[in-house]
C-alpha positions as CSV (number, residue, x, y, z in Angstrom):
1,M,70.2,174.1,-123.2
2,G,72.7,171.3,-122.9
3,L,71.6,169.7,-126.2
4,Q,74.4,168.1,-128.2
5,V,74.6,168.5,-131.9
6,L,76.9,166.6,-134.3
7,Y,77.6,168.5,-137.5
8,V,79.2,166.7,-140.4
9,E,80.6,169.1,-143.1
10,D,83.8,169.0,-145.1
11,D,83.8,172.7,-146.0
12,I,85.7,174.3,-143.1
13,D,84.2,177.8,-143.7
14,I,80.6,176.6,-143.7
15,Q,81.4,174.3,-140.7
16,D,82.7,177.2,-138.7
17,A,79.8,179.5,-139.6
18,L,77.1,177.1,-138.7
19,R,78.8,176.0,-135.5
20,E,78.9,179.6,-134.4
21,I,75.2,180.0,-135.2
22,L,74.3,176.9,-133.3
23,E,76.5,177.7,-130.3
24,S,75.1,181.2,-130.1
25,A,71.6,179.6,-129.9
26,G,72.8,177.5,-126.9
27,Y,73.6,174.2,-128.5
28,R,76.8,172.2,-127.8
29,V,78.4,171.4,-131.2
30,T,80.8,168.7,-132.2
31,V,82.1,168.8,-135.8
32,A,83.3,166.1,-138.2
33,S,84.6,166.5,-141.8
34,T,83.8,163.0,-143.1
35,A,81.2,160.3,-142.8
36,T,83.9,158.1,-141.2
37,E,84.6,160.7,-138.5
38,G,80.8,161.2,-138.0
39,L,80.2,157.5,-137.5
40,A,83.1,157.2,-135.0
41,L,81.7,160.1,-133.0
42,L,78.2,158.6,-133.0
43,G,79.7,155.4,-131.6
44,S,81.5,157.2,-128.7
45,Q,79.2,160.1,-127.7
46,K,75.6,160.9,-127.1
47,F,73.9,163.4,-129.4
48,H,70.4,164.8,-129.6
49,L,70.7,165.8,-133.3
50,V,72.9,165.0,-136.3
51,I,73.2,167.6,-139.1
52,S,75.0,166.3,-142.2
53,D,75.9,167.8,-145.5
54,Y,74.8,165.6,-148.4
55,N,78.1,165.6,-150.3
56,L,80.9,164.3,-148.1
57,P,84.3,163.2,-149.3
58,D,83.9,159.5,-148.5
59,T,80.1,159.0,-149.1
60,S,76.8,160.9,-149.0
61,G,75.3,162.2,-145.8
62,A,72.2,160.0,-146.5
63,K,74.3,156.9,-146.7
64,M,76.1,157.8,-143.5
65,L,72.8,158.2,-141.6
66,S,71.5,154.9,-143.1
67,Q,74.7,153.1,-142.0
68,A,74.4,154.7,-138.5
69,A,70.8,153.6,-138.2
70,A,71.5,150.0,-139.4
71,T,74.3,149.6,-136.8
72,G,72.3,151.1,-134.0
73,L,74.3,154.3,-133.7
74,L,71.6,156.7,-134.8
75,N,69.7,157.2,-131.5
76,C,68.7,160.8,-132.1
77,E,67.1,163.2,-134.5
78,S,68.8,163.9,-137.8
79,L,68.6,166.1,-140.9
80,I,70.5,166.7,-144.2
81,L,71.6,170.2,-145.1
82,T,72.5,170.5,-148.8
83,G,72.8,172.7,-151.9
84,A,73.0,169.6,-154.2
85,S,70.5,169.6,-157.0
86,R,70.2,165.8,-157.2
87,L,69.7,163.7,-154.1
88,D,69.6,159.9,-153.8
89,D,68.6,157.8,-150.8
90,V,67.1,160.6,-148.8
91,A,63.7,159.1,-148.3
92,G,62.7,159.2,-144.7
93,Y,65.2,162.0,-143.8
94,R,64.6,165.6,-143.2
95,V,66.2,167.8,-145.9
96,I,66.9,171.5,-145.7
97,R,68.2,173.3,-148.8
98,K,70.9,175.9,-148.9
99,P,71.1,178.8,-148.8
100,V,69.6,178.7,-145.3
101,D,67.6,181.4,-143.6
102,V,69.1,181.4,-140.1
103,D,65.9,182.3,-138.2
104,K,63.8,179.7,-140.1
105,F,66.6,177.1,-139.6
106,L,66.8,177.7,-135.8
107,A,63.0,177.6,-135.6
108,K,63.0,174.3,-137.3
109,L,65.6,172.9,-134.9
110,N,63.5,174.2,-132.1
111,E,60.5,172.3,-133.5
112,I,62.4,169.1,-134.1
113,L,64.0,169.1,-130.6
114,A,60.9,170.1,-128.6
115,P,60.2,166.6,-127.3
116,V,63.9,166.0,-126.5
117,R,64.1,169.3,-124.7
118,D,61.0,168.4,-122.6
119,E,62.6,165.2,-121.6
120,E,65.9,166.9,-120.7
121,L,64.0,169.5,-118.6
122,A,62.1,166.8,-116.7
123,R,65.3,164.8,-116.2
124,A,67.2,167.8,-114.9
125,K,64.3,168.8,-112.7
126,A,64.1,165.4,-111.1
127,H,67.8,165.1,-110.7
128,L,68.1,168.4,-108.9
129,E,65.1,167.8,-106.6
130,V,66.4,164.3,-105.6
131,A,69.9,165.7,-105.0
132,M,68.6,168.5,-102.9
133,E,66.4,166.2,-100.9
134,R,69.1,163.6,-100.3
135,K,71.6,166.2,-99.1
136,A,69.0,167.8,-96.8
137,Q,68.2,164.7,-94.9
138,G,69.0,165.1,-91.2
139,D,69.3,168.9,-91.4
140,S,66.2,171.0,-91.6
141,L,67.9,174.4,-91.0
142,K,67.1,176.4,-94.2
143,R,68.4,179.9,-94.8
144,I,66.8,180.5,-98.1
145,R,63.8,179.2,-100.0
146,F,63.5,179.4,-103.8
147,V,60.7,178.4,-106.2
148,L,61.6,178.1,-109.8
149,Y,58.5,178.2,-112.1
150,V,59.2,176.6,-115.5
151,S,57.3,175.1,-118.4
152,E,58.4,172.0,-120.3
153,A,57.6,173.6,-123.6
154,S,60.1,176.4,-122.9
155,T,63.7,176.5,-124.1
156,T,64.5,179.2,-121.6
157,S,63.1,177.1,-118.8
158,L,65.7,174.4,-119.4
159,R,68.5,177.0,-119.6
160,A,67.4,178.6,-116.3
161,L,67.2,175.2,-114.6
162,R,70.6,174.2,-115.8
163,N,72.2,177.5,-114.8
164,L,70.6,177.2,-111.3
165,Q,71.6,173.6,-111.0
166,T,75.3,174.4,-111.8
167,L,75.4,177.3,-109.3
168,L,73.8,175.4,-106.4
169,K,76.4,172.6,-106.6
170,D,78.8,175.0,-104.9
171,Y,76.5,175.7,-101.9
172,E,75.4,173.6,-98.9
173,A,72.1,172.0,-100.0
174,T,71.1,171.6,-96.4
175,Q,70.6,175.4,-96.2
176,V,68.7,175.8,-99.5
177,D,65.1,174.9,-100.0
178,L,64.4,174.7,-103.7
179,Q,61.0,173.8,-105.3
180,V,60.8,173.4,-109.1
181,V,57.2,173.9,-110.3
182,D,56.3,172.9,-113.9
183,L,53.3,175.2,-114.6
184,S,52.3,173.0,-117.6
185,K,51.4,170.3,-115.1
186,D,50.9,171.8,-111.7
187,R,49.4,175.0,-110.2
188,P,50.3,174.9,-106.4
189,T,49.1,177.5,-103.9
190,S,52.4,179.3,-104.2
191,F,51.6,180.1,-107.8
192,D,48.6,182.2,-106.9
193,E,50.6,183.8,-104.0
194,D,53.6,184.7,-106.2
195,R,51.4,185.9,-109.1
196,V,53.8,184.6,-111.7
197,T,53.2,185.9,-115.2
198,F,56.1,184.5,-117.2
199,T,58.3,181.4,-117.2
200,P,60.9,180.9,-116.2
201,T,60.7,182.9,-113.0
202,L,62.8,182.3,-109.9
203,V,61.2,183.6,-106.7
204,R,63.0,184.0,-103.4
205,R,60.2,183.4,-100.9
206,M,62.4,183.4,-97.8
207,P,63.8,185.5,-96.3
208,D,61.6,188.5,-96.9
209,P,61.2,190.6,-99.0
210,R,60.1,188.4,-101.9
211,V,62.4,188.7,-104.9
212,Y,61.6,187.8,-108.6
213,L,64.2,187.0,-111.3
214,L,62.9,186.4,-114.8
215,G,64.6,184.6,-117.7
216,T,67.4,182.1,-118.1
217,L,69.4,183.3,-115.1
218,E,72.5,183.9,-117.3
219,N,73.4,186.7,-114.8
220,I,73.9,184.2,-112.1
221,Q,75.7,186.8,-109.9
222,T,72.2,188.1,-108.9
223,V,71.4,184.7,-107.5
224,V,74.8,184.6,-105.8
225,D,74.0,187.9,-104.1
226,L,70.7,186.5,-102.8
227,L,72.5,183.4,-101.4
228,N,75.2,185.6,-99.8
229,D,72.5,187.9,-98.3
230,A,70.9,184.9,-96.7
231,K,74.4,183.7,-95.4
232,V,74.2,180.4,-97.3
233,E,77.6,178.7,-96.9
234,R,79.7,177.5,-99.8
235,K,80.9,173.9,-99.8
236,R,84.4,173.5,-98.3
């Protein structure tokens, strides 16, 4: 999904376990063991979410978040993950108690980050379309035409778009016609013609026959095969 998570936890075993869970769910995870390290990272990188243990070696997770907010470093969502029985200064912060049910935890993160994911999807879509249009100026010879049907509310839509975006960087954009259709906002004629049922769906509309690929496009080799069949050239 491309969403960046900062996880502040001094217990290395717990740190490794949760990082593995988050990365398996598609998040990019940076870890810190102290509040000082966490604040330094917040000052040098962009994150979409900060998860902090409450009891840190140098201060509490709540105080770290408060300090980050006061100094303008906390420009993202945040939550405190803790097994402590007594908590101070946590008013205004989300708190999740240990032990954690993994499915419920990931569902909560999905809920928290839904607006952020929508923004990232819209930004990636706009960036891809502008890049493709710019590179295609002066050359209308297209060898393949794709339509990617997505939905801003869908995690898998963002992953599909990112995977496709990464792949097409290696190919001549002047030979690829790509349209990204957000079905939560638009229902073009192609939607009825393609009879799309699920998002995300990538449709090859040219050359014939029409080909449908559903899901996150993790198996990007299938798309490569379609590009090769259409004799789309790689960048030199």
